[in-house]
Backbone atoms as SQL, in Angstrom:
CREATE TABLE atoms (id INTEGER PRIMARY KEY, chain TEXT, resi INTEGER, resn TEXT, atom TEXT, x REAL, y REAL, z REAL);
INSERT INTO atoms VALUES
  (1, 'A', 1, 'UNK', 'N', 87.969, 46.503, 52.394),
  (2, 'A', 1, 'UNK', 'CA', 88.591, 47.499, 51.128),
  (3, 'A', 1, 'UNK', 'C', 87.573, 48.840, 52.245),
  (4, 'A', 2, 'UNK', 'N', 86.419, 49.051, 52.678),
  (5, 'A', 2, 'UNK', 'CA', 85.859, 50.098, 53.444),
  (6, 'A', 2, 'UNK', 'C', 86.801, 50.361, 54.406),
  (7, 'A', 3, 'UNK', 'N', 86.909, 49.295, 55.329),
  (8, 'A', 3, 'UNK', 'CA', 87.511, 49.454, 56.735),
  (9, 'A', 3, 'UNK', 'C', 89.300, 50.654, 56.454),
  (10, 'A', 4, 'UNK', 'N', 89.897, 49.629, 55.072),
  (11, 'A', 4, 'UNK', 'CA', 90.973, 50.731, 55.204),
  (12, 'A', 4, 'UNK', 'C', 91.140, 51.578, 54.627),
  (13, 'A', 5, 'UNK', 'N', 90.182, 51.934, 53.927),
  (14, 'A', 5, 'UNK', 'CA', 89.725, 53.718, 53.345),
  (15, 'A', 5, 'UNK', 'C', 89.307, 54.271, 54.759),
  (16, 'A', 6, 'UNK', 'N', 88.605, 53.457, 55.373),
  (17, 'A', 6, 'UNK', 'CA', 88.298, 54.392, 56.819),
  (18, 'A', 6, 'UNK', 'C', 89.525, 54.734, 57.129),
  (19, 'A', 7, 'UNK', 'N', 89.507, 54.170, 57.666),
  (20, 'A', 7, 'UNK', 'CA', 91.023, 54.251, 58.842),
  (21, 'A', 7, 'UNK', 'C', 92.142, 55.243, 58.104),
  (22, 'A', 8, 'UNK', 'N', 92.620, 55.136, 56.353),
  (23, 'A', 8, 'UNK', 'CA', 93.508, 56.085, 56.108),
  (24, 'A', 8, 'UNK', 'C', 92.505, 57.366, 56.061),
  (25, 'A', 9, 'UNK', 'N', 91.487, 57.006, 55.631),
  (26, 'A', 9, 'UNK', 'CA', 90.618, 59.092, 56.456),
  (27, 'A', 9, 'UNK', 'C', 90.694, 59.477, 57.669),
  (28, 'A', 10, 'UNK', 'N', 90.700, 58.585, 58.616),
  (29, 'A', 10, 'UNK', 'CA', 90.887, 58.862, 60.244),
  (30, 'A', 10, 'UNK', 'C', 92.727, 59.281, 59.976),
  (31, 'A', 11, 'UNK', 'N', 93.418, 58.621, 59.964),
  (32, 'A', 11, 'UNK', 'CA', 94.610, 59.052, 60.119),
  (33, 'A', 11, 'UNK', 'C', 95.146, 60.282, 59.604),
  (34, 'A', 12, 'UNK', 'N', 94.415, 60.464, 58.424),
  (35, 'A', 12, 'UNK', 'CA', 94.687, 62.299, 57.593),
  (36, 'A', 12, 'UNK', 'C', 94.359, 62.597, 58.520),
  (37, 'A', 13, 'UNK', 'N', 92.905, 62.640, 58.903),
  (38, 'A', 13, 'UNK', 'CA', 92.423, 63.739, 59.601),
  (39, 'A', 13, 'UNK', 'C', 93.156, 64.441, 61.240),
  (40, 'A', 14, 'UNK', 'N', 93.920, 63.297, 61.487),
  (41, 'A', 14, 'UNK', 'CA', 94.626, 63.053, 62.916),
  (42, 'A', 14, 'UNK', 'C', 95.386, 64.133, 62.279),
  (43, 'A', 15, 'UNK', 'N', 96.464, 63.352, 61.351),
  (44, 'A', 15, 'UNK', 'CA', 97.426, 64.062, 61.076),
  (45, 'A', 15, 'UNK', 'C', 97.378, 65.854, 60.567),
  (46, 'A', 16, 'UNK', 'N', 96.384, 65.874, 60.062),
  (47, 'A', 16, 'UNK', 'CA', 95.853, 67.268, 59.847),
  (48, 'A', 16, 'UNK', 'C', 95.357, 67.983, 60.997),
  (49, 'A', 17, 'UNK', 'N', 94.677, 67.561, 61.652),
  (50, 'A', 17, 'UNK', 'CA', 94.383, 68.084, 62.979),
  (51, 'A', 17, 'UNK', 'C', 95.381, 68.584, 64.023),
  (52, 'A', 18, 'UNK', 'N', 96.248, 67.578, 64.320),
  (53, 'A', 18, 'UNK', 'CA', 97.306, 67.692, 65.050),
  (54, 'A', 18, 'UNK', 'C', 98.643, 67.778, 65.291),
  (55, 'A', 19, 'UNK', 'N', 99.369, 67.597, 63.978),
  (56, 'A', 19, 'UNK', 'CA', 100.589, 67.357, 63.804),
  (57, 'A', 19, 'UNK', 'C', 100.941, 68.354, 62.449),
  (58, 'A', 20, 'UNK', 'N', 100.356, 68.170, 61.439),
  (59, 'A', 20, 'UNK', 'CA', 100.752, 69.270, 60.149),
  (60, 'A', 20, 'UNK', 'C', 99.696, 69.300, 59.547),
  (61, 'A', 21, 'UNK', 'N', 100.072, 70.585, 58.807),
  (62, 'A', 21, 'UNK', 'CA', 98.979, 71.584, 58.087),
  (63, 'A', 21, 'UNK', 'C', 99.487, 72.330, 56.958),
  (64, 'A', 22, 'UNK', 'N', 98.797, 72.878, 55.668),
  (65, 'A', 22, 'UNK', 'CA', 99.296, 73.200, 54.806),
  (66, 'A', 22, 'UNK', 'C', 98.807, 74.679, 54.794),
  (67, 'A', 23, 'UNK', 'N', 99.614, 75.589, 54.246),
  (68, 'A', 23, 'UNK', 'CA', 99.078, 77.145, 54.373),
  (69, 'A', 23, 'UNK', 'C', 99.504, 77.644, 53.451),
  (70, 'A', 24, 'UNK', 'N', 98.734, 78.493, 52.524),
  (71, 'A', 24, 'UNK', 'CA', 99.127, 78.926, 51.415),
  (72, 'A', 24, 'UNK', 'C', 99.216, 80.765, 52.191),
  (73, 'A', 25, 'UNK', 'N', 100.726, 81.406, 51.918),
  (74, 'A', 25, 'UNK', 'CA', 100.939, 82.618, 52.081),
  (75, 'A', 25, 'UNK', 'C', 100.419, 83.810, 51.457),
  (76, 'A', 26, 'UNK', 'N', 99.645, 84.613, 51.907),
  (77, 'A', 26, 'UNK', 'CA', 98.624, 85.781, 51.413),
  (78, 'A', 26, 'UNK', 'C', 99.556, 87.012, 51.511),
  (79, 'A', 27, 'UNK', 'N', 100.044, 87.680, 50.877),
  (80, 'A', 27, 'UNK', 'CA', 100.494, 89.212, 50.927),
  (81, 'A', 27, 'UNK', 'C', 101.949, 89.082, 50.883),
  (82, 'A', 28, 'UNK', 'N', 103.026, 90.249, 51.107),
  (83, 'A', 28, 'UNK', 'CA', 104.355, 90.504, 50.722),
  (84, 'A', 28, 'UNK', 'C', 104.666, 90.794, 51.884),
  (85, 'A', 29, 'UNK', 'N', 103.803, 90.347, 53.182),
  (86, 'A', 29, 'UNK', 'CA', 104.659, 90.825, 54.667),
  (87, 'A', 29, 'UNK', 'C', 106.151, 90.443, 54.694),
  (88, 'A', 30, 'UNK', 'N', 106.401, 88.764, 54.524),
  (89, 'A', 30, 'UNK', 'CA', 107.526, 87.792, 55.026),
  (90, 'A', 30, 'UNK', 'C', 108.597, 88.074, 53.366),
  (91, 'A', 31, 'UNK', 'N', 108.451, 88.652, 52.467),
  (92, 'A', 31, 'UNK', 'CA', 109.481, 88.900, 51.316),
  (93, 'A', 31, 'UNK', 'C', 110.447, 89.156, 51.956),
  (94, 'A', 32, 'UNK', 'N', 111.802, 88.588, 51.838),
  (95, 'A', 32, 'UNK', 'CA', 111.970, 87.656, 50.397),
  (96, 'A', 32, 'UNK', 'C', 111.916, 86.295, 51.103),
  (97, 'A', 33, 'UNK', 'N', 112.178, 86.159, 52.274),
  (98, 'A', 33, 'UNK', 'CA', 112.066, 84.817, 52.909),
  (99, 'A', 33, 'UNK', 'C', 110.636, 83.718, 52.213),
  (100, 'A', 34, 'UNK', 'N', 109.572, 84.527, 52.187),
  (101, 'A', 34, 'UNK', 'CA', 108.353, 83.829, 51.500),
  (102, 'A', 34, 'UNK', 'C', 107.489, 84.555, 51.024),
  (103, 'A', 35, 'UNK', 'N', 107.371, 84.372, 49.624),
  (104, 'A', 35, 'UNK', 'CA', 106.240, 84.987, 48.449),
  (105, 'A', 35, 'UNK', 'C', 104.947, 84.381, 48.460),
  (106, 'A', 36, 'UNK', 'N', 104.453, 86.075, 48.040),
  (107, 'A', 36, 'UNK', 'CA', 102.927, 85.828, 48.577),
  (108, 'A', 36, 'UNK', 'C', 102.412, 84.102, 47.328),
  (109, 'A', 37, 'UNK', 'N', 101.722, 83.805, 48.001),
  (110, 'A', 37, 'UNK', 'CA', 101.123, 82.376, 47.036),
  (111, 'A', 37, 'UNK', 'C', 102.224, 80.848, 47.044),
  (112, 'A', 38, 'UNK', 'N', 103.031, 81.325, 47.942),
  (113, 'A', 38, 'UNK', 'CA', 103.756, 79.823, 48.785),
  (114, 'A', 38, 'UNK', 'C', 103.301, 78.694, 49.383),
  (115, 'A', 39, 'UNK', 'N', 103.118, 77.361, 49.093),
  (116, 'A', 39, 'UNK', 'CA', 102.832, 76.831, 50.139),
  (117, 'A', 39, 'UNK', 'C', 103.671, 76.191, 51.452),
  (118, 'A', 40, 'UNK', 'N', 102.739, 77.092, 52.270),
  (119, 'A', 40, 'UNK', 'CA', 103.829, 76.443, 53.736),
  (120, 'A', 40, 'UNK', 'C', 103.176, 75.381, 54.159),
  (121, 'A', 41, 'UNK', 'N', 104.204, 74.494, 54.645),
  (122, 'A', 41, 'UNK', 'CA', 103.990, 73.491, 55.339),
  (123, 'A', 41, 'UNK', 'C', 104.447, 73.683, 56.742),
  (124, 'A', 42, 'UNK', 'N', 103.421, 73.400, 58.076),
  (125, 'A', 42, 'UNK', 'CA', 103.302, 74.006, 58.955),
  (126, 'A', 42, 'UNK', 'C', 103.557, 72.155, 60.172),
  (127, 'A', 43, 'UNK', 'N', 104.220, 72.901, 60.934),
  (128, 'A', 43, 'UNK', 'CA', 105.049, 71.750, 62.375),
  (129, 'A', 43, 'UNK', 'C', 103.564, 72.310, 63.004),
  (130, 'A', 44, 'UNK', 'N', 102.605, 71.704, 63.336),
  (131, 'A', 44, 'UNK', 'CA', 101.706, 71.565, 64.765),
  (132, 'A', 44, 'UNK', 'C', 102.152, 71.777, 65.972),
  (133, 'A', 45, 'UNK', 'N', 103.305, 70.793, 66.172),
  (134, 'A', 45, 'UNK', 'CA', 103.557, 69.740, 67.333),
  (135, 'A', 45, 'UNK', 'C', 104.750, 70.715, 67.815),
  (136, 'A', 46, 'UNK', 'N', 105.476, 71.497, 66.707),
  (137, 'A', 46, 'UNK', 'CA', 106.729, 72.327, 67.229),
  (138, 'A', 46, 'UNK', 'C', 107.320, 72.814, 68.803),
  (139, 'A', 47, 'UNK', 'N', 105.801, 73.344, 69.426),
  (140, 'A', 47, 'UNK', 'CA', 106.133, 73.773, 70.702),
  (141, 'A', 47, 'UNK', 'C', 105.006, 73.029, 71.955),
  (142, 'A', 48, 'UNK', 'N', 104.291, 71.945, 71.487),
  (143, 'A', 48, 'UNK', 'CA', 103.838, 71.463, 72.038),
  (144, 'A', 48, 'UNK', 'C', 102.250, 70.388, 71.557),
  (145, 'A', 49, 'UNK', 'N', 101.707, 70.298, 72.290),
  (146, 'A', 49, 'UNK', 'CA', 100.137, 69.815, 71.233),
  (147, 'A', 49, 'UNK', 'C', 99.061, 70.477, 71.819),
  (148, 'A', 50, 'UNK', 'N', 98.433, 70.785, 70.458),
  (149, 'A', 50, 'UNK', 'CA', 97.329, 71.738, 70.804),
  (150, 'A', 50, 'UNK', 'C', 96.021, 71.443, 70.103),
  (151, 'A', 51, 'UNK', 'N', 95.206, 71.342, 71.265),
  (152, 'A', 51, 'UNK', 'CA', 93.977, 71.158, 70.719),
  (153, 'A', 51, 'UNK', 'C', 92.967, 72.050, 69.325),
  (154, 'A', 52, 'UNK', 'N', 92.407, 71.520, 68.667),
  (155, 'A', 52, 'UNK', 'CA', 92.071, 72.376, 67.029),
  (156, 'A', 52, 'UNK', 'C', 91.646, 73.369, 67.638),
  (157, 'A', 53, 'UNK', 'N', 91.116, 73.834, 68.512),
  (158, 'A', 53, 'UNK', 'CA', 89.988, 74.729, 68.711),
  (159, 'A', 53, 'UNK', 'C', 90.615, 75.695, 69.633),
  (160, 'A', 54, 'UNK', 'N', 92.072, 75.149, 69.651),
  (161, 'A', 54, 'UNK', 'CA', 92.810, 76.523, 70.294),
  (162, 'A', 54, 'UNK', 'C', 93.460, 75.983, 71.807),
  (163, 'A', 55, 'UNK', 'N', 94.235, 76.079, 72.478),
  (164, 'A', 55, 'UNK', 'CA', 94.312, 75.682, 73.520),
  (165, 'A', 55, 'UNK', 'C', 95.897, 74.552, 73.817),
  (166, 'A', 56, 'UNK', 'N', 96.555, 74.282, 74.421),
  (167, 'A', 56, 'UNK', 'CA', 97.380, 73.716, 74.860),
  (168, 'A', 56, 'UNK', 'C', 96.922, 72.280, 75.552),
  (169, 'A', 57, 'UNK', 'N', 97.345, 71.240, 75.614),
  (170, 'A', 57, 'UNK', 'CA', 97.147, 70.153, 76.288),
  (171, 'A', 57, 'UNK', 'C', 98.333, 69.490, 76.867),
  (172, 'A', 58, 'UNK', 'N', 99.492, 70.132, 76.042),
  (173, 'A', 58, 'UNK', 'CA', 100.950, 70.071, 76.611),
  (174, 'A', 58, 'UNK', 'C', 101.781, 71.014, 75.728),
  (175, 'A', 59, 'UNK', 'N', 103.113, 71.781, 76.569),
  (176, 'A', 59, 'UNK', 'CA', 103.549, 72.135, 76.037),
  (177, 'A', 59, 'UNK', 'C', 105.137, 71.927, 76.250),
  (178, 'A', 60, 'UNK', 'N', 105.658, 72.016, 74.760),
  (179, 'A', 60, 'UNK', 'CA', 107.344, 71.508, 75.703),
  (180, 'A', 60, 'UNK', 'C', 108.515, 72.501, 74.967),
  (181, 'A', 61, 'UNK', 'N', 107.847, 73.709, 74.405),
  (182, 'A', 61, 'UNK', 'CA', 108.942, 74.506, 73.697),
  (183, 'A', 61, 'UNK', 'C', 108.002, 75.930, 73.871),
  (184, 'A', 62, 'UNK', 'N', 108.828, 77.005, 73.428),
  (185, 'A', 62, 'UNK', 'CA', 108.484, 78.570, 73.343),
  (186, 'A', 62, 'UNK', 'C', 109.024, 78.709, 72.081),
  (187, 'A', 63, 'UNK', 'N', 108.361, 79.606, 71.448),
  (188, 'A', 63, 'UNK', 'CA', 108.935, 80.067, 69.994),
  (189, 'A', 63, 'UNK', 'C', 110.516, 81.005, 70.602),
  (190, 'A', 64, 'UNK', 'N', 111.117, 80.771, 69.656),
  (191, 'A', 64, 'UNK', 'CA', 112.472, 81.328, 69.649),
  (192, 'A', 64, 'UNK', 'C', 112.645, 82.470, 68.405),
  (193, 'A', 65, 'UNK', 'N', 113.388, 83.440, 68.870),
  (194, 'A', 65, 'UNK', 'CA', 113.837, 84.660, 67.803),
  (195, 'A', 65, 'UNK', 'C', 114.553, 84.249, 67.186),
  (196, 'A', 66, 'UNK', 'N', 113.801, 84.231, 65.613),
  (197, 'A', 66, 'UNK', 'CA', 114.170, 83.967, 64.364),
  (198, 'A', 66, 'UNK', 'C', 113.130, 82.872, 63.592),
  (199, 'A', 67, 'UNK', 'N', 112.136, 82.462, 64.924),
  (200, 'A', 67, 'UNK', 'CA', 110.832, 81.314, 64.018),
  (201, 'A', 67, 'UNK', 'C', 109.977, 81.879, 63.091),
  (202, 'A', 68, 'UNK', 'N', 109.754, 81.552, 62.203),
  (203, 'A', 68, 'UNK', 'CA', 108.837, 81.720, 61.736),
  (204, 'A', 68, 'UNK', 'C', 107.496, 80.855, 61.656),
  (205, 'A', 69, 'UNK', 'N', 106.673, 81.392, 62.380),
  (206, 'A', 69, 'UNK', 'CA', 105.537, 81.276, 62.942),
  (207, 'A', 69, 'UNK', 'C', 103.487, 81.921, 62.231),
  (208, 'A', 70, 'UNK', 'N', 103.423, 80.476, 62.413),
  (209, 'A', 70, 'UNK', 'CA', 101.782, 80.415, 61.967),
  (210, 'A', 70, 'UNK', 'C', 100.693, 80.696, 63.134),
  (211, 'A', 71, 'UNK', 'N', 100.267, 81.965, 62.986),
  (212, 'A', 71, 'UNK', 'CA', 99.393, 82.275, 64.540),
  (213, 'A', 71, 'UNK', 'C', 97.669, 82.960, 64.261),
  (214, 'A', 72, 'UNK', 'N', 97.140, 83.222, 65.134),
  (215, 'A', 72, 'UNK', 'CA', 96.063, 83.784, 65.233),
  (216, 'A', 72, 'UNK', 'C', 96.250, 85.446, 65.555),
  (217, 'A', 73, 'UNK', 'N', 95.991, 86.244, 64.633),
  (218, 'A', 73, 'UNK', 'CA', 96.153, 87.656, 65.207),
  (219, 'A', 73, 'UNK', 'C', 95.430, 87.704, 66.393),
  (220, 'A', 74, 'UNK', 'N', 95.403, 88.885, 67.179),
  (221, 'A', 74, 'UNK', 'CA', 94.141, 89.469, 68.044),
  (222, 'A', 74, 'UNK', 'C', 93.275, 89.759, 67.456),
  (223, 'A', 75, 'UNK', 'N', 93.068, 90.305, 66.170),
  (224, 'A', 75, 'UNK', 'CA', 92.016, 90.064, 65.415),
  (225, 'A', 75, 'UNK', 'C', 91.430, 88.971, 64.487),
  (226, 'A', 76, 'UNK', 'N', 91.833, 88.079, 65.112),
  (227, 'A', 76, 'UNK', 'CA', 91.584, 86.957, 64.327),
  (228, 'A', 76, 'UNK', 'C', 91.681, 86.441, 63.089),
  (229, 'A', 77, 'UNK', 'N', 92.879, 86.959, 62.454),
  (230, 'A', 77, 'UNK', 'CA', 93.127, 86.382, 60.864),
  (231, 'A', 77, 'UNK', 'C', 94.197, 85.659, 61.172),
  (232, 'A', 78, 'UNK', 'N', 94.833, 84.793, 60.566),
  (233, 'A', 78, 'UNK', 'CA', 95.762, 83.873, 60.416),
  (234, 'A', 78, 'UNK', 'C', 96.850, 84.669, 59.982),
  (235, 'A', 79, 'UNK', 'N', 97.779, 84.688, 60.260),
  (236, 'A', 79, 'UNK', 'CA', 99.018, 84.868, 59.728),
  (237, 'A', 79, 'UNK', 'C', 100.130, 84.347, 59.953),
  (238, 'A', 80, 'UNK', 'N', 101.925, 84.592, 59.360),
  (239, 'A', 80, 'UNK', 'CA', 102.601, 84.440, 59.193),
  (240, 'A', 80, 'UNK', 'C', 103.687, 85.312, 59.342),
  (241, 'A', 81, 'UNK', 'N', 104.356, 85.147, 60.485),
  (242, 'A', 81, 'UNK', 'CA', 105.583, 86.224, 61.128),
  (243, 'A', 81, 'UNK', 'C', 106.603, 85.507, 61.421),
  (244, 'A', 82, 'UNK', 'N', 108.008, 86.494, 61.859),
  (245, 'A', 82, 'UNK', 'CA', 108.931, 85.729, 62.140),
  (246, 'A', 82, 'UNK', 'C', 108.553, 86.256, 63.625),
  (247, 'A', 83, 'UNK', 'N', 109.152, 85.566, 64.491),
  (248, 'A', 83, 'UNK', 'CA', 109.348, 85.981, 66.535),
  (249, 'A', 83, 'UNK', 'C', 110.293, 86.730, 66.278),
  (250, 'A', 84, 'UNK', 'N', 110.207, 87.960, 66.670),
  (251, 'A', 84, 'UNK', 'CA', 111.333, 88.630, 66.604),
  (252, 'A', 84, 'UNK', 'C', 111.866, 89.152, 68.437),
  (253, 'A', 85, 'UNK', 'N', 111.147, 88.638, 69.338),
  (254, 'A', 85, 'UNK', 'CA', 111.421, 88.738, 70.980),
  (255, 'A', 85, 'UNK', 'C', 110.027, 87.794, 71.701),
  (256, 'A', 86, 'UNK', 'N', 110.687, 87.586, 72.354),
  (257, 'A', 86, 'UNK', 'CA', 109.698, 86.865, 73.650),
  (258, 'A', 86, 'UNK', 'C', 109.227, 87.894, 74.526),
  (259, 'A', 87, 'UNK', 'N', 108.346, 87.982, 75.096),
  (260, 'A', 87, 'UNK', 'CA', 107.539, 88.666, 76.075),
  (261, 'A', 87, 'UNK', 'C', 107.092, 87.645, 77.157),
  (262, 'A', 88, 'UNK', 'N', 107.666, 88.160, 78.616),
  (263, 'A', 88, 'UNK', 'CA', 107.508, 88.239, 79.570),
  (264, 'A', 88, 'UNK', 'C', 105.320, 87.412, 79.256),
  (265, 'A', 89, 'UNK', 'N', 105.434, 86.428, 80.349),
  (266, 'A', 89, 'UNK', 'CA', 103.753, 85.683, 80.550),
  (267, 'A', 89, 'UNK', 'C', 103.214, 85.170, 79.263),
  (268, 'A', 90, 'UNK', 'N', 104.512, 84.775, 78.636),
  (269, 'A', 90, 'UNK', 'CA', 103.590, 83.950, 77.272),
  (270, 'A', 90, 'UNK', 'C', 103.036, 84.382, 75.710),
  (271, 'A', 91, 'UNK', 'N', 103.939, 85.678, 75.232),
  (272, 'A', 91, 'UNK', 'CA', 103.542, 86.325, 74.298),
  (273, 'A', 91, 'UNK', 'C', 105.009, 86.224, 73.833),
  (274, 'A', 92, 'UNK', 'N', 105.031, 87.086, 72.384),
  (275, 'A', 92, 'UNK', 'CA', 105.763, 87.480, 71.566),
  (276, 'A', 92, 'UNK', 'C', 105.731, 88.275, 70.718),
  (277, 'A', 93, 'UNK', 'N', 106.545, 89.366, 69.945),
  (278, 'A', 93, 'UNK', 'CA', 106.596, 89.839, 69.164),
  (279, 'A', 93, 'UNK', 'C', 106.736, 89.829, 68.047),
  (280, 'A', 94, 'UNK', 'N', 105.389, 89.589, 66.616),
  (281, 'A', 94, 'UNK', 'CA', 105.594, 89.058, 65.765),
  (282, 'A', 94, 'UNK', 'C', 105.980, 90.502, 64.480),
  (283, 'A', 95, 'UNK', 'N', 106.823, 89.894, 63.595),
  (284, 'A', 95, 'UNK', 'CA', 107.575, 91.058, 62.392),
  (285, 'A', 95, 'UNK', 'C', 107.863, 90.429, 61.381),
  (286, 'A', 96, 'UNK', 'N', 107.102, 91.029, 60.469),
  (287, 'A', 96, 'UNK', 'CA', 107.249, 90.460, 58.681),
  (288, 'A', 96, 'UNK', 'C', 108.710, 90.963, 58.136),
  (289, 'A', 97, 'UNK', 'N', 109.102, 90.615, 57.693),
  (290, 'A', 97, 'UNK', 'CA', 110.530, 90.867, 57.164),
  (291, 'A', 97, 'UNK', 'C', 110.448, 91.788, 56.400),
  (292, 'A', 98, 'UNK', 'N', 109.469, 92.243, 55.615),
  (293, 'A', 98, 'UNK', 'CA', 109.460, 93.248, 54.425),
  (294, 'A', 98, 'UNK', 'C', 108.297, 94.472, 55.324),
  (295, 'A', 99, 'UNK', 'N', 109.127, 95.122, 56.238),
  (296, 'A', 99, 'UNK', 'CA', 108.773, 95.821, 57.298),
  (297, 'A', 99, 'UNK', 'C', 107.471, 96.609, 56.506),
  (298, 'A', 100, 'UNK', 'N', 107.987, 97.144, 55.229),
  (299, 'A', 100, 'UNK', 'CA', 107.139, 98.246, 54.806),
  (300, 'A', 100, 'UNK', 'C', 105.596, 97.454, 54.483),
  (301, 'A', 101, 'UNK', 'N', 105.226, 96.601, 53.974),
  (302, 'A', 101, 'UNK', 'CA', 104.106, 95.951, 54.026),
  (303, 'A', 101, 'UNK', 'C', 103.812, 95.031, 54.918),
  (304, 'A', 102, 'UNK', 'N', 104.243, 95.048, 55.943),
  (305, 'A', 102, 'UNK', 'CA', 103.741, 94.006, 56.862),
  (306, 'A', 102, 'UNK', 'C', 102.585, 94.923, 58.437),
  (307, 'A', 103, 'UNK', 'N', 101.584, 94.521, 58.485),
  (308, 'A', 103, 'UNK', 'CA', 100.374, 94.164, 59.854),
  (309, 'A', 103, 'UNK', 'C', 101.059, 93.752, 60.483),
  (310, 'A', 104, 'UNK', 'N', 101.890, 93.901, 61.776),
  (311, 'A', 104, 'UNK', 'CA', 102.461, 92.822, 62.536),
  (312, 'A', 104, 'UNK', 'C', 102.253, 93.450, 64.086),
  (313, 'A', 105, 'UNK', 'N', 103.054, 93.212, 65.245),
  (314, 'A', 105, 'UNK', 'CA', 103.074, 93.869, 66.134),
  (315, 'A', 105, 'UNK', 'C', 103.513, 94.862, 66.518),
  (316, 'A', 106, 'UNK', 'N', 104.010, 95.674, 65.919),
  (317, 'A', 106, 'UNK', 'CA', 104.291, 97.085, 65.613),
  (318, 'A', 106, 'UNK', 'C', 102.693, 98.095, 65.742),
  (319, 'A', 107, 'UNK', 'N', 101.814, 97.062, 65.067),
  (320, 'A', 107, 'UNK', 'CA', 100.104, 97.730, 65.493),
  (321, 'A', 107, 'UNK', 'C', 99.595, 96.947, 65.973),
  (322, 'A', 108, 'UNK', 'N', 99.412, 95.901, 66.639),
  (323, 'A', 108, 'UNK', 'CA', 98.572, 95.060, 67.397),
  (324, 'A', 108, 'UNK', 'C', 99.339, 94.648, 68.624),
  (325, 'A', 109, 'UNK', 'N', 100.218, 95.009, 69.008),
  (326, 'A', 109, 'UNK', 'CA', 101.456, 94.011, 70.144),
  (327, 'A', 109, 'UNK', 'C', 101.357, 92.861, 70.218),
  (328, 'A', 110, 'UNK', 'N', 101.638, 92.236, 71.367),
  (329, 'A', 110, 'UNK', 'CA', 102.316, 90.938, 71.636),
  (330, 'A', 110, 'UNK', 'C', 101.468, 90.101, 71.389),
  (331, 'A', 111, 'UNK', 'N', 101.786, 89.244, 71.283),
  (332, 'A', 111, 'UNK', 'CA', 101.104, 87.796, 70.740),
  (333, 'A', 111, 'UNK', 'C', 100.728, 86.864, 71.715),
  (334, 'A', 112, 'UNK', 'N', 99.854, 86.309, 71.746),
  (335, 'A', 112, 'UNK', 'CA', 99.954, 85.500, 72.918),
  (336, 'A', 112, 'UNK', 'C', 100.207, 84.321, 72.540),
  (337, 'A', 113, 'UNK', 'N', 101.503, 83.393, 73.047),
  (338, 'A', 113, 'UNK', 'CA', 101.799, 81.597, 72.570),
  (339, 'A', 113, 'UNK', 'C', 100.621, 81.033, 72.220),
  (340, 'A', 114, 'UNK', 'N', 100.058, 81.124, 73.237),
  (341, 'A', 114, 'UNK', 'CA', 98.493, 80.745, 73.092),
  (342, 'A', 114, 'UNK', 'C', 97.972, 80.304, 71.947),
  (343, 'A', 115, 'UNK', 'N', 98.180, 81.242, 70.727),
  (344, 'A', 115, 'UNK', 'CA', 97.588, 81.636, 69.169),
  (345, 'A', 115, 'UNK', 'C', 98.521, 81.322, 68.363),
  (346, 'A', 116, 'UNK', 'N', 99.140, 80.360, 68.891),
  (347, 'A', 116, 'UNK', 'CA', 100.342, 80.059, 67.704),
  (348, 'A', 116, 'UNK', 'C', 99.618, 78.619, 67.178),
  (349, 'A', 117, 'UNK', 'N', 99.296, 78.621, 65.528),
  (350, 'A', 117, 'UNK', 'CA', 99.033, 77.173, 65.114),
  (351, 'A', 117, 'UNK', 'C', 100.067, 75.983, 65.021),
  (352, 'A', 118, 'UNK', 'N', 101.429, 76.832, 64.403),
  (353, 'A', 118, 'UNK', 'CA', 102.724, 75.978, 64.392),
  (354, 'A', 118, 'UNK', 'C', 103.758, 76.404, 64.034),
  (355, 'A', 119, 'UNK', 'N', 104.944, 76.059, 64.176),
  (356, 'A', 119, 'UNK', 'CA', 106.060, 76.790, 63.352),
  (357, 'A', 119, 'UNK', 'C', 106.491, 76.525, 61.799),
  (358, 'A', 120, 'UNK', 'N', 106.852, 76.959, 60.900),
  (359, 'A', 120, 'UNK', 'CA', 106.924, 77.181, 59.629),
  (360, 'A', 120, 'UNK', 'C', 108.033, 75.890, 59.255),
  (361, 'A', 121, 'UNK', 'N', 108.099, 74.433, 58.553),
  (362, 'A', 121, 'UNK', 'CA', 108.950, 73.356, 58.624),
  (363, 'A', 121, 'UNK', 'C', 109.278, 73.248, 57.356),
  (364, 'A', 122, 'UNK', 'N', 108.061, 74.046, 56.151),
  (365, 'A', 122, 'UNK', 'CA', 109.010, 73.941, 54.639),
  (366, 'A', 122, 'UNK', 'C', 108.094, 75.009, 54.180),
  (367, 'A', 123, 'UNK', 'N', 108.769, 75.186, 52.569),
  (368, 'A', 123, 'UNK', 'CA', 108.151, 75.833, 51.981),
  (369, 'A', 123, 'UNK', 'C', 108.397, 75.664, 50.709),
  (370, 'A', 124, 'UNK', 'N', 106.944, 75.453, 49.501),
  (371, 'A', 124, 'UNK', 'CA', 106.754, 74.889, 48.806),
  (372, 'A', 124, 'UNK', 'C', 106.915, 75.626, 47.497);
């Protein structure tokens, strides 16, 4: 019984660290697509296999224009924005759907693709 519980906990931890995560949206920057307080399902392996503390072990895709991604801003905040365009050398411009309430790449410039946590795969 203890082994089964320990095995289940290890599997859950590995899934959360490397494959999927849940993030609660805060703010109004992505309205109308994502509302304040909604739970987001984040696919962490959409673009590659990423280490929990940052950096990719393997990368198989880049964010495309229109993808909604979760990433670390240059200021160390977790953000949810839409990829508006790719930039040479592994970067992208992030923009909120609600331009008037969005603190995005217009303020802090392009974001490194290494800062991406994952792609939003679902909204609850």
